[in-house]
PASEBA-1860 file (N, C-alpha, C; in nm, 3 decimals):
! residues 294
1> MSAVPYEK> 0.089/-0.122/-0.004/0.004/-0.004/-0.005/0.089/0.125/-0.001 ~ 0.053/0.217/-0.086/0.133/0.347/-0.097/0.059/0.460/-0.030 ~ 0.136/0.551/0.038/0.087/0.663/0.102/0.121/0.778/0.009 ~ 0.033/0.886/0.004/0.057/0.997/-0.085/0.051/1.126/-0.013 ~ 0.132/1.230/-0.049/0.116/1.356/0.015/0.004/1.437/-0.022 ~ -0.052/1.524/0.068/-0.156/1.607/0.034/-0.143/1.740/0.110 ~ -0.224/1.838/0.055/-0.224/1.973/0.119/-0.369/2.013/0.146 ~ -0.385/2.088/0.256/-0.507/2.152/0.297/-0.539/2.267/0.218
9> ICELASPL> -0.658/2.271/0.150/-0.685/2.389/0.067/-0.811/2.458/0.121 ~ -0.890/2.407/0.215/-1.002/2.463/0.282/-1.044/2.392/0.406 ~ -1.128/2.466/0.489/-1.163/2.408/0.613/-1.308/2.457/0.637 ~ -1.400/2.362/0.669/-1.537/2.392/0.696/-1.589/2.338/0.826 ~ -1.692/2.396/0.875/-1.751/2.357/1.007/-1.849/2.241/0.990 ~ -1.879/2.199/0.875/-1.978/2.091/0.869/-1.931/1.979/0.761 ~ -1.959/1.852/0.793/-1.913/1.744/0.707/-1.982/1.763/0.565 ~ -1.895/1.721/0.461/-1.936/1.735/0.330/-1.963/1.594/0.267
17> YFPLEIDG> -2.033/1.585/0.155/-2.063/1.458/0.088/-2.057/1.477/-0.056 ~ -2.033/1.369/-0.126/-2.043/1.345/-0.267/-2.020/1.471/-0.356 ~ -1.895/1.494/-0.392/-1.852/1.604/-0.482/-1.898/1.580/-0.623 ~ -1.909/1.688/-0.695/-1.943/1.687/-0.841/-1.872/1.798/-0.900 ~ -1.800/1.765/-1.014/-1.722/1.861/-1.085/-1.794/1.903/-1.209 ~ -1.811/2.035/-1.226/-1.879/2.096/-1.341/-1.790/2.215/-1.382 ~ -1.743/2.223/-1.508/-1.668/2.335/-1.563/-1.571/2.394/-1.474 ~ -1.492/2.303/-1.407/-1.376/2.343/-1.323/-1.422/2.378/-1.171
25> AIYMVSQN> -1.543/2.377/-1.153/-1.597/2.405/-1.013/-1.636/2.267/-0.954 ~ -1.612/2.259/-0.822/-1.658/2.141/-0.739/-1.778/2.180/-0.658 ~ -1.885/2.102/-0.688/-2.007/2.122/-0.608/-2.003/2.012/-0.502 ~ -2.058/2.040/-0.384/-2.069/1.941/-0.283/-2.186/1.981/-0.181 ~ -2.232/1.884/-0.108/-2.344/1.906/-0.015/-2.290/1.900/0.118 ~ -2.357/1.980/0.208/-2.318/1.989/0.346/-2.436/1.936/0.432 ~ -2.403/1.872/0.547/-2.506/1.818/0.628/-2.597/1.929/0.685 ~ -2.552/2.046/0.685/-2.638/2.151/0.741/-2.741/2.205/0.640
33> GDILKFKD> -2.737/2.152/0.513/-2.836/2.188/0.416/-2.794/2.267/0.310 ~ -2.664/2.318/0.318/-2.603/2.403/0.213/-2.559/2.322/0.092 ~ -2.593/2.376/-0.027/-2.521/2.316/-0.151/-2.411/2.415/-0.185 ~ -2.286/2.372/-0.182/-2.165/2.455/-0.197/-2.103/2.438/-0.326 ~ -2.037/2.543/-0.361/-1.957/2.549/-0.489/-1.815/2.599/-0.451 ~ -1.713/2.524/-0.497/-1.576/2.555/-0.459/-1.500/2.579/-0.590 ~ -1.453/2.702/-0.606/-1.373/2.728/-0.740/-1.280/2.846/-0.705 ~ -1.159/2.829/-0.766/-1.058/2.934/-0.740/-1.025/2.965/-0.603
41> GQFKAEFH> -1.027/2.856/-0.521/-0.989/2.871/-0.385/-1.096/2.927/-0.292 ~ -1.214/2.952/-0.352/-1.329/3.006/-0.274/-1.455/2.930/-0.265 ~ -1.515/2.921/-0.143/-1.644/2.851/-0.129/-1.753/2.949/-0.142 ~ -1.862/2.908/-0.214/-1.986/2.982/-0.224/-2.105/2.893/-0.203 ~ -2.198/2.938/-0.114/-2.327/2.865/-0.091/-2.420/2.900/-0.208 ~ -2.445/2.801/-0.293/-2.527/2.818/-0.405/-2.677/2.829/-0.366 ~ -2.728/2.739/-0.275/-2.848/2.750/-0.221/-2.859/2.660/-0.099 ~ -2.979/2.661/-0.027/-2.993/2.592/0.095/-3.135/2.520/0.096
49> ISGQPYSI> -3.129/2.402/0.150/-3.258/2.320/0.169/-3.269/2.295/0.308 ~ -3.394/2.284/0.361/-3.419/2.260/0.499/-3.434/2.101/0.522 ~ -3.328/2.037/0.484/-3.325/1.886/0.501/-3.180/1.838/0.519 ~ -3.153/1.713/0.473/-3.021/1.662/0.489/-2.979/1.612/0.349 ~ -2.925/1.697/0.271/-2.875/1.655/0.135/-2.752/1.556/0.142 ~ -2.756/1.458/0.048/-2.651/1.360/0.045/-2.576/1.376/-0.094 ~ -2.636/1.411/-0.192/-2.571/1.424/-0.320/-2.656/1.513/-0.419 ~ -2.587/1.560/-0.522/-2.663/1.637/-0.627/-2.618/1.591/-0.766
57> VIDKLNKF> -2.702/1.622/-0.856/-2.659/1.622/-1.003/-2.719/1.750/-1.074 ~ -2.653/1.787/-1.177/-2.701/1.905/-1.262/-2.736/1.858/-1.398 ~ -2.840/1.896/-1.457/-2.880/1.838/-1.589/-2.790/1.901/-1.695 ~ -2.806/1.851/-1.818/-2.718/1.888/-1.928/-2.719/2.029/-1.956 ~ -2.833/2.095/-1.938/-2.844/2.242/-1.978/-2.814/2.323/-1.859 ~ -2.766/2.276/-1.751/-2.741/2.343/-1.628/-2.853/2.426/-1.573 ~ -2.973/2.371/-1.598/-3.098/2.441/-1.558/-3.151/2.387/-1.423 ~ -3.154/2.256/-1.418/-3.207/2.191/-1.295/-3.098/2.131/-1.218
65> IYVADMAH> -3.107/2.143/-1.080/-3.028/2.078/-0.987/-3.111/1.974/-0.906 ~ -3.074/1.848/-0.906/-3.150/1.755/-0.835/-3.072/1.712/-0.706 ~ -3.146/1.702/-0.595/-3.075/1.688/-0.464/-3.145/1.565/-0.405 ~ -3.055/1.475/-0.357/-3.101/1.359/-0.274/-3.115/1.404/-0.133 ~ -3.237/1.409/-0.082/-3.256/1.462/0.054/-3.300/1.342/0.147 ~ -3.209/1.305/0.232/-3.231/1.197/0.320/-3.338/1.224/0.424 ~ -3.343/1.344/0.469/-3.433/1.387/0.572/-3.584/1.378/0.530 ~ -3.603/1.411/0.406/-3.745/1.414/0.356/-3.774/1.291/0.275
73> QAILKRYI> -3.676/1.198/0.262/-3.684/1.085/0.184/-3.733/1.103/0.051 ~ -3.662/1.202/-0.017/-3.710/1.242/-0.157/-3.591/1.291/-0.237 ~ -3.612/1.307/-0.374/-3.538/1.379/-0.450/-3.604/1.503/-0.479 ~ -3.526/1.615/-0.461/-3.584/1.758/-0.485/-3.519/1.810/-0.614 ~ -3.605/1.901/-0.673/-3.559/1.977/-0.786/-3.550/2.125/-0.771 ~ -3.432/2.184/-0.805/-3.420/2.320/-0.772/-3.394/2.395/-0.909 ~ -3.458/2.503/-0.939/-3.442/2.580/-1.055/-3.478/2.729/-1.038 ~ -3.440/2.801/-1.136/-3.484/2.942/-1.129/-3.594/2.964/-1.243
81> DENSQEQI> -3.706/3.020/-1.189/-3.825/3.030/-1.282/-3.817/3.149/-1.375 ~ -3.922/3.173/-1.456/-3.917/3.278/-1.556/-3.924/3.416/-1.486 ~ -3.951/3.425/-1.363/-3.946/3.552/-1.291/-3.826/3.565/-1.205 ~ -3.729/3.487/-1.238/-3.588/3.487/-1.171/-3.602/3.461/-1.023 ~ -3.705/3.370/-0.984/-3.714/3.329/-0.850/-3.679/3.184/-0.838 ~ -3.615/3.163/-0.720/-3.572/3.014/-0.694/-3.691/2.934/-0.654 ~ -3.699/2.816/-0.721/-3.796/2.726/-0.681/-3.730/2.590/-0.641 ~ -3.779/2.532/-0.533/-3.729/2.402/-0.489/-3.856/2.317/-0.473
89> TEFLKDYE> -3.874/2.214/-0.555/-3.994/2.129/-0.560/-3.954/1.980/-0.535 ~ -4.056/1.899/-0.497/-4.040/1.762/-0.476/-4.044/1.699/-0.618 ~ -3.942/1.615/-0.651/-3.935/1.553/-0.784/-3.969/1.409/-0.774 ~ -3.932/1.335/-0.668/-3.965/1.200/-0.649/-3.981/1.158/-0.506 ~ -4.082/1.106/-0.459/-4.104/1.071/-0.322/-4.125/0.920/-0.294 ~ -4.167/0.848/-0.396/-4.210/0.714/-0.383/-4.192/0.629/-0.511 ~ -4.210/0.504/-0.496/-4.208/0.410/-0.614/-4.337/0.325/-0.602 ~ -4.423/0.338/-0.692/-4.547/0.254/-0.692/-4.624/0.254/-0.552
97> GQPLLGPN> -4.628/0.383/-0.505/-4.693/0.400/-0.378/-4.621/0.378/-0.247 ~ -4.500/0.316/-0.268/-4.414/0.292/-0.152/-4.314/0.409/-0.135 ~ -4.309/0.463/-0.013/-4.218/0.579/0.009/-4.076/0.528/-0.003 ~ -3.984/0.621/-0.045/-3.847/0.588/-0.058/-3.797/0.581/0.088 ~ -3.684/0.506/0.107/-3.622/0.492/0.242/-3.541/0.618/0.265 ~ -3.485/0.678/0.163/-3.396/0.794/0.173/-3.294/0.783/0.070 ~ -3.300/0.865/-0.043/-3.201/0.850/-0.157/-3.062/0.897/-0.108 ~ -2.963/0.824/-0.159/-2.820/0.847/-0.117/-2.738/0.905/-0.223
105> SLLLSTQN> -2.715/0.842/-0.328/-2.625/0.890/-0.443/-2.695/0.900/-0.572 ~ -2.684/1.016/-0.635/-2.747/1.044/-0.766/-2.638/1.035/-0.878 ~ -2.681/1.001/-0.993/-2.585/0.984/-1.106/-2.668/1.008/-1.238 ~ -2.631/1.100/-1.320/-2.695/1.130/-1.444/-2.622/1.080/-1.564 ~ -2.677/0.987/-1.637/-2.614/0.944/-1.771/-2.653/1.041/-1.874 ~ -2.542/1.103/-1.936/-2.569/1.199/-2.041/-2.614/1.140/-2.176 ~ -2.580/1.017/-2.188/-2.608/0.945/-2.316/-2.752/0.914/-2.337 ~ -2.819/0.851/-2.238/-2.949/0.811/-2.252/-3.045/0.883/-2.154
113> NLLFFTDS> -2.992/0.995/-2.090/-3.074/1.074/-2.007/-3.147/1.007/-1.893 ~ -3.063/0.908/-1.828/-3.127/0.833/-1.722/-3.060/0.889/-1.588 ~ -3.148/0.906/-1.489/-3.101/0.945/-1.361/-3.101/0.828/-1.268 ~ -2.985/0.776/-1.230/-2.970/0.670/-1.145/-2.964/0.717/-0.999 ~ -3.018/0.642/-0.905/-2.995/0.679/-0.762/-3.013/0.553/-0.677 ~ -2.935/0.550/-0.566/-2.945/0.449/-0.474/-3.039/0.498/-0.352 ~ -3.124/0.406/-0.311/-3.213/0.434/-0.195/-3.167/0.346/-0.074 ~ -3.102/0.410/0.008/-3.034/0.329/0.118/-3.112/0.352/0.252
121> GPFGETSI> -3.170/0.471/0.272/-3.216/0.508/0.402/-3.102/0.555/0.489 ~ -3.121/0.599/0.609/-3.005/0.647/0.692/-2.916/0.532/0.720 ~ -2.793/0.567/0.752/-2.684/0.472/0.774/-2.731/0.368/0.882 ~ -2.723/0.237/0.846/-2.760/0.135/0.940/-2.902/0.081/0.923 ~ -2.987/0.155/0.847/-3.123/0.125/0.839/-3.139/-0.008/0.749 ~ -3.065/-0.013/0.634/-3.064/-0.132/0.545/-2.948/-0.214/0.566 ~ -2.929/-0.266/0.691/-2.815/-0.338/0.725/-2.823/-0.478/0.668 ~ -2.737/-0.569/0.711/-2.731/-0.718/0.652/-2.853/-0.789/0.685
129> ENCKGSLF> -2.915/-0.756/0.800/-3.036/-0.830/0.845/-3.157/-0.770/0.795 ~ -3.139/-0.650/0.718/-3.255/-0.588/0.658/-3.211/-0.531/0.527 ~ -3.191/-0.613/0.434/-3.139/-0.569/0.297/-3.263/-0.523/0.208 ~ -3.296/-0.404/0.243/-3.418/-0.340/0.169/-3.370/-0.223/0.088 ~ -3.246/-0.205/0.062/-3.199/-0.090/-0.015/-3.221/-0.124/-0.170 ~ -3.221/-0.017/-0.244/-3.257/-0.036/-0.394/-3.168/0.056/-0.480 ~ -3.168/0.020/-0.610/-3.110/0.096/-0.718/-3.224/0.127/-0.819 ~ -3.248/0.253/-0.847/-3.350/0.289/-0.948/-3.280/0.373/-1.059
137> AIDMDAQI> -3.346/0.373/-1.170/-3.319/0.454/-1.290/-3.445/0.527/-1.327 ~ -3.435/0.660/-1.347/-3.543/0.747/-1.383/-3.525/0.789/-1.532 ~ -3.614/0.740/-1.626/-3.599/0.792/-1.760/-3.650/0.944/-1.762 ~ -3.559/1.032/-1.774/-3.580/1.177/-1.763/-3.676/1.226/-1.880 ~ -3.671/1.160/-1.988/-3.757/1.198/-2.099/-3.900/1.145/-2.086 ~ -3.922/1.024/-2.050/-4.055/0.959/-2.026/-4.098/0.976/-1.890 ~ -4.020/1.026/-1.799/-4.060/1.039/-1.658/-4.110/0.901/-1.606 ~ -4.036/0.795/-1.631/-4.070/0.666/-1.579/-3.958/0.612/-1.487
145> VKPLALQC> -3.994/0.562/-1.372/-3.907/0.505/-1.272/-3.893/0.361/-1.290 ~ -3.765/0.308/-1.307/-3.738/0.165/-1.325/-3.648/0.108/-1.216 ~ -3.690/0.006/-1.142/-3.603/-0.051/-1.047/-3.492/-0.148/-1.109 ~ -3.370/-0.127/-1.083/-3.272/-0.217/-1.127/-3.232/-0.320/-1.024 ~ -3.250/-0.281/-0.897/-3.228/-0.379/-0.791/-3.321/-0.337/-0.676 ~ -3.429/-0.409/-0.656/-3.541/-0.362/-0.577/-3.542/-0.435/-0.438 ~ -3.518/-0.354/-0.338/-3.526/-0.391/-0.194/-3.454/-0.513/-0.165 ~ -3.330/-0.521/-0.207/-3.247/-0.633/-0.187/-3.103/-0.593/-0.153
153> LSYPSGIC> -3.070/-0.469/-0.130/-2.934/-0.436/-0.099/-2.915/-0.388/0.039 ~ -2.787/-0.401/0.082/-2.752/-0.364/0.222/-2.675/-0.228/0.212 ~ -2.734/-0.128/0.250/-2.686/0.013/0.235/-2.613/0.047/0.104 ~ -2.691/0.044/-0.005/-2.625/0.088/-0.130/-2.591/0.235/-0.128 ~ -2.470/0.269/-0.158/-2.428/0.408/-0.149/-2.377/0.464/-0.283 ~ -2.248/0.481/-0.299/-2.186/0.549/-0.418/-2.203/0.465/-0.541 ~ -2.232/0.532/-0.661/-2.245/0.471/-0.790/-2.160/0.556/-0.898 ~ -2.116/0.487/-0.997/-2.042/0.553/-1.103/-2.067/0.479/-1.233
161> LSNNQKLL> -2.040/0.543/-1.343/-2.046/0.490/-1.480/-1.913/0.464/-1.539 ~ -1.900/0.366/-1.627/-1.788/0.355/-1.709/-1.783/0.470/-1.816 ~ -1.671/0.483/-1.890/-1.665/0.596/-1.984/-1.763/0.589/-2.088 ~ -1.793/0.466/-2.128/-1.897/0.445/-2.244/-2.036/0.437/-2.191 ~ -2.052/0.449/-2.071/-2.186/0.450/-1.984/-2.259/0.324/-2.003 ~ -2.191/0.208/-2.043/-2.261/0.085/-2.049/-2.253/-0.006/-1.920 ~ -2.154/0.035/-1.845/-2.145/-0.030/-1.701/-2.166/0.056/-1.592 ~ -2.244/0.016/-1.494/-2.267/0.092/-1.370/-2.212/0.021/-1.262
169> FLCETGKN> -2.121/0.085/-1.170/-2.071/0.027/-1.049/-2.147/0.081/-0.923 ~ -2.168/-0.013/-0.839/-2.246/0.030/-0.718/-2.173/-0.020/-0.591 ~ -2.156/0.062/-0.487/-2.091/0.021/-0.359/-2.202/-0.021/-0.272 ~ -2.205/-0.160/-0.230/-2.290/-0.207/-0.138/-2.215/-0.216/-0.014 ~ -2.222/-0.109/0.071/-2.143/-0.090/0.187/-2.161/-0.199/0.285 ~ -2.292/-0.241/0.320/-2.319/-0.330/0.420/-2.269/-0.469/0.400 ~ -2.243/-0.512/0.266/-2.200/-0.632/0.241/-2.038/-0.630/0.187 ~ -1.986/-0.515/0.204/-1.840/-0.487/0.179/-1.804/-0.540/0.035
177> RVLRFVQT> -1.886/-0.491/-0.064/-1.867/-0.534/-0.206/-1.911/-0.429/-0.302 ~ -1.854/-0.447/-0.423/-1.899/-0.358/-0.538/-1.976/-0.451/-0.634 ~ -2.097/-0.404/-0.678/-2.178/-0.465/-0.780/-2.152/-0.403/-0.910 ~ -2.156/-0.470/-1.023/-2.145/-0.427/-1.162/-2.277/-0.460/-1.229 ~ -2.334/-0.347/-1.286/-2.456/-0.361/-1.372/-2.416/-0.339/-1.516 ~ -2.450/-0.440/-1.601/-2.413/-0.439/-1.741/-2.544/-0.407/-1.822 ~ -2.543/-0.312/-1.908/-2.660/-0.282/-1.992/-2.651/-0.339/-2.124 ~ -2.744/-0.425/-2.168/-2.744/-0.492/-2.297/-2.802/-0.398/-2.404
185> EAGIFYYS> -2.786/-0.439/-2.530/-2.832/-0.358/-2.641/-2.985/-0.330/-2.633 ~ -3.057/-0.425/-2.568/-3.200/-0.402/-2.550/-3.229/-0.308/-2.434 ~ -3.123/-0.253/-2.366/-3.147/-0.161/-2.260/-3.171/-0.226/-2.122 ~ -3.156/-0.361/-2.110/-3.183/-0.439/-1.987/-3.049/-0.437/-1.906 ~ -3.060/-0.416/-1.766/-2.941/-0.428/-1.691/-2.928/-0.559/-1.613 ~ -2.817/-0.624/-1.621/-2.788/-0.744/-1.542/-2.681/-0.712/-1.438 ~ -2.682/-0.769/-1.321/-2.582/-0.740/-1.232/-2.524/-0.866/-1.158 ~ -2.410/-0.841/-1.106/-2.345/-0.958/-1.025/-2.241/-0.881/-0.934
193> TYIQFNGR> -2.187/-0.966/-0.845/-2.073/-0.905/-0.761/-1.954/-0.897/-0.841 ~ -1.887/-0.785/-0.845/-1.775/-0.747/-0.922/-1.649/-0.754/-0.837 ~ -1.661/-0.701/-0.718/-1.543/-0.697/-0.623/-1.593/-0.738/-0.488 ~ -1.539/-0.839/-0.421/-1.571/-0.867/-0.282/-1.456/-0.829/-0.201 ~ -1.468/-0.736/-0.100/-1.361/-0.690/-0.022/-1.351/-0.777/0.112 ~ -1.237/-0.774/0.169/-1.208/-0.827/0.312/-1.145/-0.711/0.381 ~ -1.183/-0.691/0.513/-1.139/-0.583/0.586/-1.196/-0.448/0.560 ~ -1.186/-0.362/0.655/-1.253/-0.235/0.660/-1.404/-0.254/0.665
201> FGPIACAV> -1.485/-0.136/0.679/-1.626/-0.161/0.699/-1.696/-0.183/0.559 ~ -1.659/-0.106/0.464/-1.717/-0.129/0.330/-1.697/-0.010/0.230 ~ -1.714/-0.037/0.101/-1.703/0.067/0.001/-1.816/0.163/0.015 ~ -1.779/0.298/-0.005/-1.873/0.399/0.015/-1.893/0.492/-0.099 ~ -1.785/0.496/-0.189/-1.791/0.581/-0.309/-1.702/0.527/-0.411 ~ -1.731/0.561/-0.542/-1.650/0.508/-0.651/-1.648/0.602/-0.760 ~ -1.546/0.589/-0.849/-1.524/0.669/-0.974/-1.445/0.600/-1.078 ~ -1.457/0.626/-1.205/-1.385/0.562/-1.308/-1.299/0.669/-1.372
209> SQSEHLYV> -1.173/0.638/-1.388/-1.084/0.737/-1.462/-1.086/0.728/-1.602 ~ -1.013/0.819/-1.671/-1.021/0.818/-1.826/-0.959/0.690/-1.866 ~ -0.866/0.616/-1.797/-0.806/0.502/-1.847/-0.884/0.371/-1.799 ~ -1.015/0.393/-1.763/-1.102/0.292/-1.716/-1.063/0.216/-1.599 ~ -0.986/0.278/-1.510/-0.948/0.224/-1.381/-1.069/0.271/-1.281 ~ -1.109/0.168/-1.196/-1.215/0.197/-1.100/-1.147/0.231/-0.968 ~ -1.177/0.341/-0.907/-1.128/0.387/-0.780/-1.242/0.363/-0.673 ~ -1.208/0.300/-0.570/-1.307/0.263/-0.467/-1.268/0.323/-0.343
217> ARFEFGHV> -1.347/0.408/-0.284/-1.318/0.466/-0.150/-1.380/0.381/-0.043 ~ -1.295/0.324/0.051/-1.330/0.224/0.145/-1.338/0.281/0.282 ~ -1.467/0.287/0.331/-1.495/0.350/0.459/-1.452/0.265/0.579 ~ -1.393/0.337/0.684/-1.379/0.263/0.813/-1.408/0.363/0.928 ~ -1.450/0.327/1.043/-1.476/0.417/1.152/-1.348/0.454/1.205 ~ -1.358/0.596/1.247/-1.231/0.658/1.300/-1.173/0.600/1.422 ~ -1.251/0.537/1.500/-1.201/0.471/1.631/-1.135/0.340/1.605 ~ -1.148/0.292/1.477/-1.092/0.160/1.439/-0.958/0.174/1.363
225> SEEGQISI> -0.950/0.274/1.279/-0.839/0.298/1.187/-0.801/0.443/1.186 ~ -0.684/0.478/1.167/-0.641/0.623/1.157/-0.606/0.660/1.012 ~ -0.631/0.566/0.915/-0.602/0.603/0.768/-0.717/0.564/0.682 ~ -0.730/0.645/0.576/-0.831/0.614/0.474/-0.762/0.526/0.368 ~ -0.849/0.456/0.286/-0.790/0.371/0.181/-0.873/0.386/0.055 ~ -0.808/0.398/-0.056/-0.874/0.398/-0.199/-0.806/0.280/-0.268 ~ -0.888/0.183/-0.311/-0.845/0.069/-0.394/-0.871/0.102/-0.540 ~ -0.770/0.063/-0.623/-0.771/0.086/-0.762/-0.777/-0.040/-0.847
233> FNSNGVNV> -0.860/-0.058/-0.935/-0.893/-0.185/-1.011/-0.879/-0.150/-1.160 ~ -0.817/-0.245/-1.244/-0.819/-0.221/-1.388/-0.945/-0.267/-1.452 ~ -0.957/-0.267/-1.579/-1.091/-0.299/-1.640/-1.125/-0.446/-1.633 ~ -1.033/-0.527/-1.583/-1.056/-0.667/-1.560/-1.100/-0.694/-1.417 ~ -1.108/-0.595/-1.336/-1.140/-0.609/-1.195/-1.025/-0.654/-1.110 ~ -0.900/-0.636/-1.155/-0.783/-0.676/-1.087/-0.736/-0.559/-1.003 ~ -0.715/-0.579/-0.876/-0.655/-0.474/-0.781/-0.511/-0.451/-0.824 ~ -0.489/-0.324/-0.870/-0.351/-0.292/-0.910/-0.278/-0.198/-0.812
241> ENVSIPQC> -0.357/-0.128/-0.714/-0.293/-0.051/-0.621/-0.388/-0.011/-0.516 ~ -0.335/0.014/-0.388/-0.419/0.059/-0.282/-0.340/0.186/-0.222 ~ -0.419/0.289/-0.210/-0.363/0.420/-0.176/-0.407/0.453/-0.034 ~ -0.313/0.478/0.061/-0.342/0.511/0.189/-0.346/0.669/0.211 ~ -0.437/0.709/0.290/-0.464/0.852/0.317/-0.455/0.870/0.471 ~ -0.336/0.914/0.530/-0.320/0.922/0.667/-0.430/1.009/0.734 ~ -0.478/0.972/0.849/-0.559/1.054/0.930/-0.699/1.071/0.878 ~ -0.744/1.000/0.771/-0.866/1.016/0.708/-0.936/0.886/0.679
249> PEISGLTF> -0.980/0.818/0.784/-1.042/0.684/0.765/-1.188/0.684/0.709 ~ -1.264/0.786/0.739/-1.405/0.785/0.713/-1.444/0.852/0.583 ~ -1.410/0.790/0.472/-1.423/0.840/0.333/-1.576/0.844/0.299 ~ -1.617/0.953/0.233/-1.765/0.954/0.200/-1.790/1.006/0.066 ~ -1.685/1.025/-0.022/-1.715/1.060/-0.168/-1.586/1.086/-0.238 ~ -1.586/1.063/-0.374/-1.487/1.087/-0.460/-1.526/1.113/-0.605 ~ -1.449/1.190/-0.685/-1.485/1.212/-0.815/-1.366/1.250/-0.901 ~ -1.378/1.239/-1.028/-1.266/1.278/-1.120/-1.314/1.401/-1.197
257> SRYVYQFI> -1.221/1.496/-1.214/-1.245/1.611/-1.300/-1.231/1.570/-1.450 ~ -1.302/1.648/-1.519/-1.290/1.629/-1.671/-1.155/1.676/-1.720 ~ -1.090/1.764/-1.645/-0.964/1.827/-1.692/-0.845/1.751/-1.643 ~ -0.851/1.719/-1.504/-0.737/1.637/-1.444/-0.814/1.553/-1.345 ~ -0.749/1.449/-1.314/-0.810/1.350/-1.214/-0.819/1.409/-1.070 ~ -0.932/1.381/-1.008/-0.942/1.427/-0.863/-1.036/1.345/-0.791 ~ -1.003/1.337/-0.655/-1.094/1.264/-0.560/-1.147/1.358/-0.458 ~ -1.258/1.311/-0.396/-1.299/1.386/-0.271/-1.340/1.279/-0.173
265> VKLKIEYS> -1.304/1.295/-0.049/-1.329/1.199/0.061/-1.390/1.278/0.174 ~ -1.491/1.206/0.240/-1.558/1.276/0.351/-1.586/1.187/0.473 ~ -1.595/1.229/0.590/-1.603/1.162/0.712/-1.703/1.217/0.814 ~ -1.713/1.161/0.932/-1.809/1.214/1.036/-1.722/1.280/1.138 ~ -1.719/1.412/1.137/-1.626/1.473/1.240/-1.686/1.603/1.286 ~ -1.615/1.674/1.372/-1.664/1.816/1.414/-1.644/1.917/1.307 ~ -1.547/1.902/1.224/-1.536/1.994/1.109/-1.453/1.918/0.996 ~ -1.469/1.971/0.874/-1.414/1.915/0.761/-1.287/1.994/0.713
273> LCNREFIN> -1.197/1.919/0.666/-1.077/1.980/0.601/-1.081/1.935/0.456 ~ -1.079/2.028/0.358/-1.069/2.002/0.216/-0.915/1.994/0.184 ~ -0.867/1.885/0.131/-0.732/1.862/0.091/-0.725/1.821/-0.050 ~ -0.601/1.849/-0.107/-0.564/1.798/-0.236/-0.457/1.709/-0.230 ~ -0.472/1.592/-0.299/-0.379/1.486/-0.285/-0.305/1.460/-0.415 ~ -0.179/1.451/-0.418/-0.097/1.419/-0.540/-0.060/1.287/-0.546 ~ -0.106/1.203/-0.635/-0.063/1.066/-0.655/0.041/1.049/-0.771 ~ 0.027/1.116/-0.870/0.128/1.118/-0.973/0.117/1.248/-1.051
281> AKLFAYFN> 0.182/1.268/-1.165/0.187/1.392/-1.226/0.051/1.428/-1.274 ~ -0.040/1.340/-1.308/-0.168/1.367/-1.358/-0.279/1.365/-1.267 ~ -0.263/1.283/-1.162/-0.383/1.254/-1.065/-0.359/1.329/-0.935 ~ -0.467/1.395/-0.899/-0.474/1.459/-0.765/-0.611/1.437/-0.710 ~ -0.613/1.444/-0.584/-0.741/1.415/-0.507/-0.777/1.526/-0.419 ~ -0.904/1.552/-0.418/-0.963/1.650/-0.311/-1.035/1.559/-0.215 ~ -1.016/1.586/-0.090/-1.095/1.513/0.012/-1.114/1.596/0.129 ~ -1.222/1.549/0.204/-1.257/1.612/0.325/-1.208/1.525/0.444
289> QYRREG> -1.153/1.586/0.550/-1.109/1.511/0.663/-1.175/1.556/0.783 ~ -1.230/1.470/0.865/-1.293/1.500/0.986/-1.193/1.485/1.107 ~ -1.203/1.591/1.196/-1.111/1.576/1.307/-1.205/1.597/1.434 ~ -1.201/1.505/1.533/-1.272/1.521/1.650/-1.198/1.596/1.758 ~ -1.266/1.670/1.831/-1.202/1.746/1.941/-1.153/1.649/2.041 ~ -1.039/1.680/2.103/-0.990/1.585/2.206/-0.905/1.481/2.146
END
């Protein structure tokens, strides 16, 4: 396992989750309800919701922002109307009359305009003895919700797509594994266990690089381990490297930039530190580090 140097670039008072890079800016959500934008060394609160946001996506036209709100067990839609007024409305609350447990991670496919999301509920609710988590896809054109894995997952969390958007990877935290969903020419998704981990609590976030390497952020509780870990796999699912992040065990998100590679990691602490991590000449990572007082 290799350790890499990093530098602190920002510090916040609230834990952050699931980053998203758009046009050189990093968007992230805060547990206090703020949707934040980080660019040119500065943070800006884009807007606020009275809930518990876990992740966001922005549509192709940069008109709508969709927010996974765990507190309200719903996906919200935020936009500016024709009168230049901010509107935040409920986009999805249930599937076939059954309320969502609490959406976790959102992911928008630009090729087929599908909005994928994991429905995990709060941490611990869909544990091994209660595998009721799900993965859904929303056809944004037809406004149809399709279950890809219905009420059978143990805390499904981070998701990502391959570069051709034919493969979807899902972190099933409660069972310490990564699932791979393969889309056929007919548009049907089949899935199986792609990576089974041993050690640490479980994968929490994932991202695919331009070279089709899968990066998996592996969560562990801060009182159990003092370091974070990101495992890297080639396109055949072979583990080629494990990266250690000192003093940052509770990872909660990572992403790659369109311009240069980048990560983001988040934990449960009194305040968050935003750091940039250099792994090689092209790869760097942004992550949040929780530190507990005392």
